[in-house]
N, C-alpha and C positions, 0 to 999 in steps of 0.2 A: 479382636480378630485382626489379621493383617490383610490389607487389600492394596492393590496397585492403584496408582492415581487415576488411571483411565477407568477402573471399576468404580472408584468413588464418584467420579464425574458422571458416569452412567447412572449410578444409583440416585445421585442428586437430581439429575434430569427426570428420571422416572418418578421420583417422589414429587417433584414439582408439577408434573403432568397430573398426578393423582390428586394434588391439592385442589384442582378445579372441580373434583367430584364431590358429591354430598356424602360426607363421612360422619360417623357418629361414635360417641362413647370413647372407651379406652383405646380402640383401634386408631381413632383420629389423633388422640394424644400421643400414642406411640410413634405414629408417622411424623408428627410435628417435632418430637424430640430428636428423632433420627435426622430429620431435615436440618435442624439447627446444628447438630454435630457435623454433618456432612459439609455444610456451608463453611464452618470454621476450618475444616480440614482442607478444603479445596481452594480457599482464598490465597494462601501462599503459592499454590500450584499455578493458579491463574495469573498471579502477578509475575512469577518467574517465566511463564510461557510468553508473556508480552515482550520480554527482552531477548528471547532465544532465537537463534537461527533455526532453520528447518532441521538441521542435523541434531540439535540439542533437544528438540521437542520429544522425540521418541524416548530418549533417555529419561527425561523428567516424567513422562507419562507412565513409564515402566517401573518407577521407584515405588517401594511399598511404604505404607504408613500403618501404624497400629491405631485402631479406632474401636471404641466400645459402642456398638450399635445393638439395639434390641431386635431380636428375631421376630419375624412376622409369620403367623400361621397361615398356611395355604388356605385354610377354611375362612380366614378373615377376608381374603381377597375375593371370595365368592360374591360378596355384596357390591363389589366395585367392578365396573367394566374395565378390562385391561387388554392391552394389545400384547402380541407375542414379543414385541420389542421391549415393552415394559417388564414383562415377566422374565425375560432373559437378563435384563439389567438388575432385577431384584433377586436373582438367584443366590447371591452371597448371604442374604438375610432371610431367605425363605426357609421355613421349617415345616415338615409334614406334621399333620396332627389336626385335632379338632379343637 
């Protein structure tokens, strides 16, 4: 899937917040794998943002990257307390279903 850098950063932050929750089984493993992929994808973004002026930040955040993330079933999130902010950030990888 193609996601913009700001979406990748939002997803990474949301998964980081969920990491403090007590998760179990395959759902926990799926989140862990996604988190590792996201960290790899945003590392160059973070480094390039350190050297950018305010004018270049928007351009970098708006660039797209191809990333292979596993989708999360909405029903999997029922076991975890989530905020609306987290749900919004997770939208690109959320899938309806049971």
